[in-house]
N, C-alpha and C positions, 0 to 999 in steps of 0.2 A: 766714206766720206759722208754718208747719210747718218752715221752716227756720231760725229763731229757736227752735224748742223742739229740733230736732234739735241744733242748736249746743249751746243750754243744756246738753242731756242730756249729751253728748260732754263737755263741759267738766268736768261735774260725776264721769261713769262714767271715761273713759278721756282726760286730757287732756294724756299723753304724746302719744298717737296723734294727737289732734286739734291740738297745734302745729304736728305736720307738715302738715298740710292747711292750717293758717292761714298758717303762712309765704310761701305762695305766692299768697295772695288780696292783692286790694286791697283798702285799709282806712284809708282817709281819714274827717274828720270827717263828710263829707256820706254818707257809707255807712253806719258804726259808730254814731253819735249817733241818728241819727232809727229805723232798722231793729231798734237792739239795745238801746242805752243807754236810750231812751224807752220802751220797753216794760218791761223788765225793773225800773226805776227805778221804777216805779209800784207794784210789788207791797210795798215797805216803806212805801212813803209813803201807800197806802191803807190798809193793815192797819194802822198806828199810828193813823191818823185814826179809823179803824171802831172800833178797839180801845179808842184812850183817849177817845172823845167817845161812842161812839154803845153799846159793848157794855159795858165795865167801867171805862172810867175815870171823872173827873169834869174834862176837860177841857172847856171850852164848845166846842160844835159850830164859831161862826165861829173863835175861838183855833185849835182842831183845825185847820178846814180851811186857814187862812194858815199854820199854821204845817206842814203836809203840804206845801202847796204853795211855800213856800219851800225847805223842805228837799229836795223832787225838783228845784227848779232849782239848787240847791246841789250836787246830785249830780253835774251836769254840768261844774261847775266842779272839784269835788275830782276827776273822772278826767281830766280836762285837764291839771291841775296835778299828778298823779300820772303821767301820761303823759311830762310836762315834765322830773321827778325821774327818771323811770327814764332816759329820754334824756341827762340832765345827768350821771349819775354812771356812764355806760357805761364811758368811758375810763378810771375810778378801779379799775374791776374789769375792766381788761382787755377790755373790751366793745367793741363798734362801736355809735357813734352813726347811730341811726336813726328820727326821730320817729314814722313812718309804722308799723316793728313794735312800736316803744314805746307808742302808744297802743292797737294790738290786746292790749299785753300788758295794758295797765290795764283796758280795758272789759271783757276776757275773764276777769282776774282777779276782778274783781268778781261775777261772776256768782253765785259761793256765798252771798256776802253778800247781794244780792238776793232770790234764793229762799230763804234761812234768813228773810228780812223776813216771810214770811207767818205766822210765829208772833207776830208782833206783834199779829196780829187778836184773839188771846185773851190778854189781860194775863196771867193763871197760867201761859202758856206761851211770855212773852217772853223768859225766859232761854234757851230753844233758839234763839234767834238766834245765840249762841255757836256754832252749826254755820257759821256764816259763815265761821268762822275755817279751813276748808277752803280758801280762797282764796290763803292764804299757799301752801301747798302747789303751787298751781295756779300761782302766780306764780313759785315757785322752780322748777317743772320748766319754765316757758317761756323761761326768762331766758337757757340754753344755746343754744337755737335760733332766737330771735328778737333778741335784743341781740348774740349770737356771744360771749357770756361764757363763759371756760373752765368745766368742770363744776365744778371745785374752787373758782371764786370766787362760785359762783352762790349757795351759802347767806349769805357775807355781803353780796352784792349786793342780794338779797331782804329779807334785814335792816333794811340802811339805807334802804332804800325803805319799807319797813312802819313804821321809826320815824319817818321823815318824813310819810308819810301819817297817823300816829297823832297825832302833832304839830298837823297841818292839822286833823284831824278833831276835836281837842279844842277848838281854836278856834273852830271853826264850831258847836261843839255850844254854847260859853259864849256865844258871840254869838246863837244861837236862843234860848238860857236868857235871855238879858237882855231880848231883844226880846219875846219869847212866853211867858214864865214857863217854870219847871221843865219838862222834858217826863219 
């Protein structure tokens, strides 16, 4: 747990330095998902459930719990698909295909989003979840090191990944809204 806290702190405060450490690490699904994603993705899921069902929202408890569980599970799918996108887009931006590094990049770039999810706990502060956009910088800073993209191509590469991720997120939110009511 202390490794997770140290990694999350480093991704927030010194991502450039931390990417240099991450490049040399092993990082497959069996390592990153249970040890990092499973823990950090709980933050927004639980905070949203508590904020919308128990503190200030009007979502019924069962619906809020099911919505939180589905959102939590979908987080794993989203991270995996974003990693596939990062890997698939690499040659387009003169990068090097490497799914392991793309997965590391996707997982650790979501750190600010998951941490900022704590603001969903109090409905009046939920607008502060926008601080998770710092993940865009984290992604951009890691592309040259992990995907070997030239620095001058990293910004359009990051923009393309983010655009695809936003489309994916919009589709998922629409599906969740349809299945569980407006969130």
